[in-house]
Every structure is written in C-alpha cells, then in structure tokens.
N, C-alpha and C positions, 0 to 999 in steps of 0.2 A: 503492499498500499506508500510505503513512502516512495518507493520509486513512481507511481502515480503522480502522487503528491509533486513532487520535484520535478517532473515532466511539464506539469501542468503550468506550475509556478515560472520555470523557465519560458512555457508558451506563450505566456500572460506577459513575461517581459521582454518579448524579442520579438512579440506580432503588434506592433503599432499600429500598422496601417492595416489592420484586415480585409480591406476592400482590395489588396492588391491578389488576394486568393480568390476574385472572382474568375471566370471561367478556365483556371487552371484545378485537372484533372489531378487525382494523383496516379502513380504509376508503382504499382504494385506488382512484385512479381507473379507470373501465372494466370494474370488476369489481363483484361483486355482493358479499357481506358477506366478503370476503377466506377463505370456505372455510371449513373446522371446526375450524381452529386459533385458540386467543384470542392474545391478545399476551404471556399469560405462557408459552404453549408455543414462541413466539416468541424470546423472551427467554433461555429455556431451550436452546432452539436454538444463538442467537449467543453464548452464551456456551461453550457447548458447543465450536462452530466455533473460537473464538480460539484455543487451545492450539495446535491442530492446524494453524493459518493460521501460528503464531509459530514450529514448531518444523519446520515445512517440510514436505510431503510424503513426501521420503526417509524420516525417522523411523517415518513412519507404514505407509509400503510393505514388510510383511514378504515382501510376495512377488517380489521384485525375481530378476531371471534369473541363474541362474550362468554363471560364467564359460564353460563350457563352449558353454551357450544365445548367449551375445553371440558367441562367436567365429562358432558356423553363423550366425548373423544378417548379421554383420561377411562373411562370405564370399559370402552369398547375394547383397550389393550393397546392404544394407536404408540403409546408409548415405548413398546416395548424393541423399535428400532430407530428411536432417537438418534443415537450415535452414528446412526450409518444415515440415516437423513441427515444431520448435520453434516458427515463429512461430505455427504452429496453436495448441498451448497453450498460450502466454504471452499469445494473446490471447482464449483461453478463460478462462485464469485472472485478467488484467484484467477482463473482464465480469461473473465471478464477485465479484471484492473489489466492482466498483462496486454489482452489486447489493446486497450485503450491507451495501456503508457504507449505502447508502440506507434499506434496511432499519432498520438500526442507528438511524441519525438520524431517521426516522419513529415509533419506536417510544419513543424519549427523547422527543421532542414530544407524542406524544398521552401519556406519563406525565407531564409537566408540565403537561399539561391538565388531566388527569383532580387533580391536586394543586391544582391553581389552582380547580375545582370543588369540591374538598371547602374548601379555604380560605373560597369566596365562599359556602358552606352555612352554614359553620361564624361566619362573622360576620352574617350573615342571623340564626340562631338564636339570637345572643347579643344581636342588638339590642332 
C-alpha cells in the first residue's frame, strides 16, 4: 500500500498540467492502443480512486449488513471459512493496489516524456 501512496503522491507532484494527457493513449505490452480512454481519463480515475483507498472501503460501503442479518449469518455457520474469505479479499486488494501502482507509475513516466518532448521542440524552435 505504501508503494501505491508513494506513486500517487509522485504523480500528483509531477503532473502539473493534466490536460497535456488528453489524446495520449497508454502503450501497454500486449495491447493495442489501450482501449478508448486516454491518459487524461486514466489520470482522473486514479485521482478519484485515491480518497477511496485512503478512507478505506468501510466508509464507502453504505450497504453494510444490519446486526440482525449478521446474527443470522453467524447462525448459518458463515464464519467457518472467514480465514479463507479474508485471504481471498486481501489477495484481491493487493492485486488491485499493484495494478493501480503500475498504472500510476506508467502515467507519470509518460507525462514526463511529454514534457521532455515539449522542451526539446521548444529548444529546437528557439535555435
């Protein structure tokens, strides 16, 4: 999770002009142009997800079970595989965070490349 927070913090510090990402599509191995969403949309999505991750899913989930429903589930023996269910969800969360971190780092790298291209073209035009 620390890697995710570090990557998003770096992205927020480096991406000063997100509009530069409009019309730029991700270039991932094994994929064609990365679908229909450009890096600007990816940036907006990554920014929207960050507060959710920071606050945790408990504050987002307004549809939690009532205590009566929870008691019924316990009576049915639903807690017999809690460890297995927890392991499954933790593994899923870890995979999602890994993917988000990878996407955030790739977006930040691409933004830096765009800035370098802009600087190079400005240097050439001023010569």
